[in-house]
C-alpha positions as CSV (number, residue, x, y, z in Angstrom):
1,X,-65.9,-129.5,-134.4
2,X,-69.3,-127.8,-134.4
3,X,-72.3,-130.0,-133.4
4,X,-74.7,-131.1,-136.1
5,X,-77.7,-128.8,-136.7
6,X,-81.0,-129.7,-135.1
7,X,-84.3,-130.2,-136.8
8,X,-85.4,-126.8,-135.6
9,X,-83.4,-125.1,-138.4
10,X,-84.2,-124.8,-142.1
11,X,-82.8,-127.4,-144.4
12,X,-79.1,-126.4,-144.3
13,X,-77.4,-124.9,-147.4
14,X,-73.8,-125.8,-148.2
15,X,-72.7,-122.5,-146.7
16,X,-74.6,-123.3,-143.5
17,X,-72.9,-126.6,-142.9
18,X,-69.4,-125.6,-143.9
19,X,-68.4,-125.1,-140.3
20,X,-69.2,-128.8,-139.7
21,X,-67.5,-130.1,-142.8
22,X,-64.4,-132.0,-141.9
23,X,-62.7,-131.5,-145.3
24,X,-63.4,-127.7,-145.1
25,X,-61.8,-127.6,-141.7
26,X,-58.8,-129.6,-142.8
27,X,-58.4,-127.2,-145.7
28,X,-58.3,-124.2,-143.3
29,X,-56.3,-126.0,-140.6
30,X,-53.1,-124.2,-141.5
31,X,-54.6,-120.8,-141.4
32,X,-56.7,-119.3,-138.6
33,X,-59.5,-116.8,-139.2
34,X,-57.6,-114.1,-137.4
35,X,-54.8,-114.5,-139.8
36,X,-56.8,-114.9,-143.0
37,X,-59.4,-112.2,-142.3
38,X,-57.7,-108.9,-142.2
39,X,-60.6,-106.6,-141.3
40,X,-63.9,-107.1,-139.3
41,X,-67.2,-105.4,-139.0
42,X,-68.3,-105.1,-135.3
43,X,-72.1,-105.0,-134.9
44,X,-71.9,-104.0,-131.2
45,X,-69.8,-101.1,-130.3
46,X,-70.6,-98.3,-127.8
47,X,-69.7,-94.8,-126.8
48,X,-70.0,-93.3,-123.3
49,X,-72.5,-90.5,-123.4
50,X,-71.2,-87.0,-122.7
51,X,-72.7,-84.6,-120.2
52,X,-75.0,-82.9,-122.6
53,X,-76.1,-85.9,-124.7
54,X,-79.7,-85.7,-123.5
55,X,-79.9,-82.0,-123.0
56,X,-78.0,-80.2,-125.9
57,X,-80.9,-80.4,-128.3
58,X,-84.0,-80.7,-126.1
59,X,-86.8,-78.2,-126.2
60,X,-86.3,-75.9,-123.2
61,X,-89.9,-76.4,-122.1
62,X,-88.9,-79.9,-121.2
63,X,-85.9,-78.8,-119.1
64,X,-87.5,-79.9,-115.8
65,X,-89.1,-83.1,-117.2
66,X,-87.6,-86.5,-117.9
67,X,-84.0,-87.2,-117.2
68,X,-82.0,-84.1,-116.1
69,X,-78.3,-83.7,-115.5
70,X,-77.4,-81.9,-112.2
71,X,-74.2,-81.4,-110.4
72,X,-74.0,-83.2,-107.0
73,X,-70.8,-83.5,-105.0
74,X,-68.9,-81.8,-107.8
75,X,-70.0,-84.2,-110.5
76,X,-72.9,-84.3,-113.0
77,X,-75.5,-87.0,-112.1
78,X,-78.6,-88.2,-113.9
79,X,-81.7,-87.1,-112.0
80,X,-85.2,-88.6,-112.8
81,X,-88.4,-87.5,-111.1
82,X,-86.4,-85.5,-108.5
83,X,-84.2,-88.4,-107.5
84,X,-80.7,-89.4,-108.5
85,X,-80.9,-92.3,-110.9
86,X,-79.8,-95.1,-108.7
87,X,-77.3,-97.2,-110.7
88,X,-75.9,-95.1,-113.6
89,X,-73.2,-93.0,-112.0
90,X,-73.7,-90.2,-114.5
91,X,-72.4,-89.0,-117.9
92,X,-69.5,-91.1,-119.2
93,X,-67.1,-88.3,-119.9
94,X,-67.1,-87.3,-116.2
95,X,-67.3,-90.6,-114.3
96,X,-64.7,-93.4,-114.0
97,X,-65.5,-96.4,-116.2
98,X,-64.3,-100.0,-116.4
99,X,-61.7,-101.1,-118.9
100,X,-63.0,-103.1,-121.8
101,X,-63.3,-106.8,-120.9
102,X,-62.8,-106.2,-117.1
103,X,-66.1,-108.0,-116.2
104,X,-65.3,-111.3,-118.0
105,X,-63.8,-113.0,-114.9
106,X,-66.8,-111.8,-112.8
107,X,-69.3,-113.4,-115.1
108,X,-67.6,-116.8,-114.8
109,X,-67.4,-116.6,-111.0
110,X,-63.7,-115.7,-110.6
111,X,-64.2,-112.2,-109.1
112,X,-66.3,-111.1,-106.2
113,X,-69.0,-108.4,-106.2
114,X,-66.6,-106.0,-104.6
115,X,-64.1,-106.7,-107.3
116,X,-66.8,-105.9,-109.9
117,X,-67.6,-102.6,-108.3
118,X,-64.0,-101.7,-107.9
119,X,-63.4,-102.0,-111.6
120,X,-65.2,-98.7,-112.3
121,X,-62.0,-96.8,-111.7
122,X,-60.6,-95.6,-115.1
123,X,-60.7,-91.8,-115.7
124,X,-62.4,-91.1,-119.0
125,X,-59.8,-88.5,-119.8
126,X,-57.4,-91.4,-120.4
127,X,-59.5,-92.8,-123.1
128,X,-60.9,-90.2,-125.4
129,X,-61.8,-92.9,-127.9
130,X,-64.7,-93.7,-125.7
131,X,-66.5,-90.5,-126.4
132,X,-64.7,-88.9,-129.4
133,X,-65.2,-90.2,-133.0
134,X,-61.9,-89.1,-134.3
135,X,-60.1,-90.9,-131.6
136,X,-62.4,-93.9,-132.1
137,X,-61.3,-94.2,-135.7
138,X,-57.7,-94.3,-134.6
139,X,-58.5,-97.1,-132.2
140,X,-60.5,-99.0,-134.9
141,X,-57.4,-98.8,-137.2
142,X,-55.2,-100.3,-134.4
143,X,-57.8,-103.0,-133.8
144,X,-58.3,-104.0,-137.4
145,X,-61.9,-103.0,-137.4
146,X,-63.3,-101.6,-140.7
147,X,-66.6,-100.5,-139.4
148,X,-69.0,-100.6,-136.4
149,X,-72.6,-100.2,-135.4
150,X,-72.4,-97.7,-132.5
151,X,-75.1,-98.1,-129.8
152,X,-75.9,-96.0,-126.8
153,X,-74.7,-97.0,-123.3
154,X,-77.0,-94.9,-121.2
155,X,-79.7,-94.2,-123.7
156,X,-80.8,-97.9,-123.8
157,X,-81.2,-97.7,-120.0
158,X,-82.9,-94.3,-119.5
159,X,-85.8,-94.5,-122.0
160,X,-87.8,-97.1,-120.1
161,X,-87.8,-95.5,-116.6
162,X,-88.7,-92.1,-118.2
163,X,-91.8,-93.7,-119.8
164,X,-93.3,-94.7,-116.5
165,X,-94.4,-91.2,-115.7
166,X,-94.0,-88.9,-118.7
167,X,-94.4,-90.3,-122.2
168,X,-94.4,-86.8,-123.8
169,X,-91.0,-85.9,-122.2
170,X,-89.5,-89.2,-123.1
171,X,-90.4,-88.7,-126.8
172,X,-88.8,-85.3,-126.8
173,X,-85.7,-86.4,-124.9
174,X,-85.0,-89.3,-127.2
175,X,-85.6,-87.0,-130.2
176,X,-83.0,-84.7,-128.7
177,X,-80.6,-87.6,-128.0
178,X,-80.7,-88.7,-131.6
179,X,-79.6,-85.2,-132.7
180,X,-76.7,-85.5,-130.3
181,X,-75.8,-88.9,-131.8
182,X,-75.9,-87.6,-135.3
183,X,-73.9,-84.5,-134.4
184,X,-71.2,-86.1,-132.3
185,X,-70.9,-89.6,-134.0
186,X,-72.8,-89.5,-137.2
187,X,-75.1,-92.1,-138.6
188,X,-72.5,-93.1,-141.3
189,X,-69.4,-91.2,-140.4
190,X,-66.6,-91.9,-142.9
191,X,-68.7,-94.9,-143.9
192,X,-67.2,-96.6,-140.9
193,X,-69.0,-95.4,-137.7
194,X,-72.7,-96.1,-138.0
195,X,-74.3,-94.4,-135.0
196,X,-77.6,-96.1,-134.2
197,X,-80.5,-93.7,-133.3
198,X,-82.9,-94.9,-130.6
199,X,-86.5,-94.6,-131.6
200,X,-89.4,-94.5,-129.2
201,X,-92.7,-96.0,-130.4
202,X,-95.0,-94.4,-127.9
203,X,-96.6,-92.2,-130.6
204,X,-96.8,-94.0,-133.9
205,X,-96.9,-90.9,-136.0
206,X,-94.0,-89.2,-134.2
207,X,-92.0,-92.5,-134.4
208,X,-92.5,-92.5,-138.2
209,X,-91.5,-88.9,-138.5
210,X,-88.4,-89.6,-136.4
211,X,-87.5,-92.6,-138.6
212,X,-87.8,-90.4,-141.6
213,X,-85.5,-87.8,-140.1
214,X,-83.0,-90.5,-139.3
215,X,-83.2,-91.7,-142.9
216,X,-82.8,-88.2,-144.2
217,X,-79.6,-87.9,-142.2
218,X,-78.1,-91.1,-143.5
219,X,-79.0,-93.7,-140.8
220,X,-78.4,-97.3,-141.8
221,X,-79.5,-99.0,-138.5
222,X,-82.1,-97.8,-135.9
223,X,-82.9,-99.3,-132.5
224,X,-86.1,-99.8,-130.6
225,X,-86.6,-101.2,-127.0
226,X,-87.1,-104.9,-126.8
227,X,-90.5,-104.8,-125.2
228,X,-94.0,-103.6,-125.7
229,X,-94.6,-100.1,-126.7
230,X,-95.8,-97.7,-124.0
231,X,-98.5,-95.6,-125.5
232,X,-101.1,-93.1,-124.1
233,X,-103.7,-95.9,-124.6
234,X,-101.7,-98.6,-122.9
235,X,-99.2,-101.2,-123.8
236,X,-99.1,-102.3,-127.4
237,X,-97.2,-105.0,-129.3
238,X,-94.7,-103.3,-131.6
239,X,-96.3,-105.4,-134.4
240,X,-99.7,-103.9,-133.8
241,X,-101.1,-102.4,-137.0
242,X,-101.1,-99.0,-135.4
243,X,-97.3,-99.0,-136.2
244,X,-97.7,-100.1,-139.8
245,X,-96.6,-96.7,-141.2
246,X,-93.4,-97.0,-139.2
247,X,-92.7,-100.5,-140.4
248,X,-93.7,-99.7,-144.0
249,X,-91.2,-96.9,-144.1
250,X,-88.5,-99.2,-142.5
251,X,-89.2,-101.8,-145.2
252,X,-89.3,-99.3,-148.1
253,X,-86.0,-97.8,-147.0
254,X,-84.3,-101.1,-146.4
255,X,-83.0,-99.9,-143.0
256,X,-82.2,-102.4,-140.3
257,X,-84.3,-102.2,-137.2
258,X,-82.4,-103.5,-134.2
259,X,-83.2,-104.2,-130.5
260,X,-80.3,-103.8,-128.0
261,X,-80.5,-105.0,-124.5
262,X,-81.3,-102.4,-121.9
263,X,-83.8,-101.6,-119.2
264,X,-87.5,-102.4,-119.6
265,X,-90.3,-102.0,-117.0
266,X,-93.2,-103.4,-119.0
267,X,-92.6,-106.9,-117.5
268,X,-92.7,-105.5,-113.9
269,X,-95.9,-107.3,-113.1
270,X,-94.6,-110.6,-114.4
271,X,-91.4,-110.2,-112.4
272,X,-93.4,-109.5,-109.2
273,X,-95.7,-112.4,-109.9
274,X,-92.9,-114.9,-110.3
275,X,-91.2,-113.6,-107.2
276,X,-94.5,-114.0,-105.2
277,X,-95.3,-117.5,-106.6
278,X,-91.8,-118.8,-105.8
279,X,-91.4,-117.1,-102.5
280,X,-88.7,-114.6,-103.6
281,X,-90.6,-111.4,-102.6
282,X,-87.6,-110.0,-100.7
283,X,-85.8,-109.3,-104.0
284,X,-88.7,-107.3,-105.3
285,X,-88.0,-104.6,-102.8
286,X,-84.3,-104.2,-103.8
287,X,-84.4,-104.7,-107.6
288,X,-86.1,-102.7,-110.2
289,X,-88.9,-105.0,-111.6
290,X,-88.2,-106.1,-115.1
291,X,-84.9,-104.3,-115.3
292,X,-82.6,-106.6,-117.2
293,X,-79.6,-104.3,-117.0
294,X,-79.6,-104.2,-113.2
295,X,-80.2,-107.9,-112.9
296,X,-77.0,-108.4,-114.8
297,X,-75.0,-107.4,-111.8
298,X,-76.6,-110.1,-109.7
299,X,-78.7,-110.2,-106.5
300,X,-82.0,-111.5,-107.9
301,X,-83.1,-115.1,-108.1
302,X,-86.0,-114.3,-110.4
303,X,-83.7,-112.1,-112.5
304,X,-82.0,-115.1,-114.0
305,X,-85.4,-116.3,-115.3
306,X,-86.3,-112.9,-116.6
307,X,-83.0,-112.2,-118.4
308,X,-84.0,-113.7,-121.7
309,X,-87.8,-113.6,-121.2
310,X,-88.4,-110.2,-122.6
311,X,-86.4,-110.5,-125.8
312,X,-87.8,-114.0,-126.4
313,X,-91.3,-112.8,-126.1
314,X,-90.6,-109.6,-128.1
315,X,-89.3,-111.7,-131.0
316,X,-92.2,-114.2,-130.6
317,X,-94.9,-111.5,-130.9
318,X,-93.2,-109.8,-133.9
319,X,-93.8,-113.1,-135.7
320,X,-97.0,-114.1,-134.1
321,X,-98.7,-110.7,-134.7
322,X,-97.8,-111.2,-138.4
323,X,-95.4,-108.3,-138.8
324,X,-93.3,-110.2,-141.4
325,X,-96.4,-111.2,-143.3
326,X,-97.4,-107.6,-143.8
327,X,-93.8,-106.5,-144.4
328,X,-92.0,-109.4,-146.1
329,X,-88.7,-107.4,-146.7
330,X,-88.1,-106.2,-143.1
331,X,-84.7,-106.8,-141.5
332,X,-84.5,-107.1,-137.7
333,X,-81.3,-107.5,-135.7
334,X,-81.0,-108.6,-132.0
335,X,-77.8,-107.1,-130.5
336,X,-76.4,-107.9,-127.1
337,X,-79.4,-109.9,-126.2
338,X,-77.4,-113.1,-126.3
339,X,-78.6,-116.2,-128.2
340,X,-79.7,-118.6,-125.5
341,X,-83.3,-117.7,-126.2
342,X,-83.2,-118.6,-129.9
343,X,-83.7,-122.3,-129.5
344,X,-86.8,-122.1,-127.2
345,X,-88.2,-119.3,-129.4
346,X,-88.0,-121.5,-132.5
347,X,-89.7,-124.3,-130.6
348,X,-92.5,-121.9,-129.5
349,X,-92.9,-120.6,-133.1
350,X,-93.0,-124.2,-134.4
351,X,-95.9,-124.9,-132.0
352,X,-97.6,-121.6,-133.0
353,X,-97.6,-122.8,-136.6
354,X,-99.3,-126.1,-135.8
355,X,-102.7,-124.5,-136.0
356,X,-102.1,-123.2,-139.5
357,X,-103.3,-119.8,-140.7
358,X,-99.9,-118.3,-141.4
359,X,-98.6,-117.7,-144.9
360,X,-95.4,-119.6,-144.1
361,X,-94.1,-121.4,-141.0
362,X,-93.6,-118.9,-138.1
363,X,-90.2,-120.4,-137.3
364,X,-89.1,-119.9,-140.9
365,X,-90.2,-116.3,-140.8
366,X,-87.9,-115.6,-137.9
367,X,-85.0,-117.2,-139.6
368,X,-85.6,-115.3,-142.8
369,X,-86.0,-111.9,-141.3
370,X,-83.9,-111.8,-138.2
371,X,-80.1,-111.7,-137.3
372,X,-78.7,-112.5,-133.9
373,X,-75.4,-111.4,-132.2
374,X,-74.5,-113.9,-129.4
375,X,-72.9,-112.8,-126.2
376,X,-69.1,-113.0,-126.2
377,X,-69.2,-115.9,-123.7
378,X,-71.8,-118.0,-125.6
379,X,-71.2,-120.8,-128.0
380,X,-71.6,-119.7,-131.6
381,X,-71.4,-123.4,-132.6
382,X,-74.6,-124.0,-130.6
383,X,-76.4,-121.0,-132.2
384,X,-75.4,-122.4,-135.6
385,X,-77.5,-125.4,-134.9
386,X,-80.6,-123.2,-135.1
387,X,-79.6,-120.3,-137.4
388,X,-77.6,-120.3,-140.7
389,X,-74.3,-118.5,-140.5
390,X,-75.9,-115.9,-142.8
391,X,-78.0,-114.8,-139.8
392,X,-75.2,-114.6,-137.2
393,X,-73.6,-111.3,-136.3
394,X,-70.4,-110.6,-134.4
395,X,-70.4,-108.0,-131.7
396,X,-67.6,-107.4,-129.2
397,X,-69.5,-104.9,-126.9
398,X,-66.4,-102.7,-126.9
399,X,-65.5,-100.8,-124.8
400,X,-67.8,-102.2,-122.2
401,X,-66.5,-104.2,-119.3
402,X,-68.7,-107.2,-120.2
403,X,-67.4,-107.5,-123.7
404,X,-63.9,-108.4,-125.0
405,X,-60.9,-106.3,-124.4
406,X,-60.1,-106.4,-128.1
407,X,-62.8,-107.0,-130.8
408,X,-60.7,-109.6,-132.7
409,X,-60.7,-111.8,-129.6
410,X,-64.1,-112.9,-130.8
411,X,-62.3,-115.1,-133.3
412,X,-61.8,-117.5,-130.4
413,X,-65.6,-118.2,-130.6
414,X,-65.7,-119.2,-134.3
415,X,-62.6,-121.4,-134.7
416,X,-64.8,-124.5,-135.6
417,X,-66.1,-122.7,-138.6
418,X,-64.6,-122.6,-142.1
419,X,-62.6,-119.5,-143.0
420,X,-65.5,-118.6,-145.4
421,X,-68.0,-118.8,-142.6
422,X,-65.8,-117.0,-140.2
423,X,-65.6,-114.2,-142.7
424,X,-69.3,-114.1,-143.0
425,X,-69.9,-113.9,-139.3
426,X,-67.1,-111.5,-138.5
427,X,-67.5,-109.2,-141.5
428,X,-69.8,-109.9,-144.4
429,X,-73.2,-110.2,-142.6
430,X,-73.0,-106.8,-141.0
431,X,-71.5,-105.2,-144.0
432,X,-74.2,-106.4,-146.3
433,X,-76.9,-105.3,-143.9
434,X,-75.4,-101.9,-143.7
435,X,-74.2,-101.2,-147.2
436,X,-76.4,-103.5,-149.3
């Protein structure tokens, strides 16, 4: 039985409390969601980028800037600033990958670090559905998946380190990458595969132009990095008014703006400061500061503190800097950022609202405008104490090792909800966001 909702949530509607209603659960007790719900909409799927994903459409004058793909020891590798990128092996169509779900035991402490690294052993040639949309549709049919949001695997990692030294090249490479996504996967292929372009906010005008191009080519969802924008004039909140043309276009079009977990260097100073204050300086030398993706693999004491810090603060400043007051129809989705940060965020926003001055309660603005997809290992019951089921998305992270081996395995996480609410989480919410 799901726990009762806390006072941090809005007054619950009948739909919101259905998962906690004993009669509703008795009514559904003879049928499981997996049996009653014949198709699902997965809001967190991935491809593995092919060897020319970042180079096929880039302007040749940027060939020697930003990320490059060079053959080393007979295999293509990512090279950045003259050095091999340290922890992405290289393009996903040429390097062994882990099987979907193979990291689950590692994350609960059942496998060693050596076991984790040994799981990167599956030749991509054995799984064309990881990088070919026609094969992916066949896999989706077998999995009972009607539609998916399709996010980058390497794109969400490479944008941030490129920004450190070359904003102009980063803008061009991400522009070229979006053309590859549209060409190889499509932004709404067969109305089932919704490739998600990754937008860089470093130049507000170019970001708006890129959003318009994505809209013109059928995009339903776009992604931005879950951190401050790196501009020529310094770091800026994504809710800074300099980006209002971008957000105005997003609101006018009705497109979903998402943030997906990835690398971020804008919190490097905070990471270093925490390490120094708590005597953990040794880990600063061996971990990329502020890099959530690398911390996921372990080895950093401070990394556990930083894991949810960036997305928490990102969401906080979207509200605090009045983005949703200026654009009251915006829709923002948080994908593969987990949900453990939602409760402390709502408490922080409640405190923010004590001083008044906002058109409505900051906490309520987040709940009204934002959707959250919990990690596969997290309690959806707990998230439902803070968000209505209408704001909870299902994402399997398929075919990544840290996700489920089969998308429908996520039904295990929503068994305490009524069939109606399971259908909303597993299908309707993403479908309505995507198709209206």
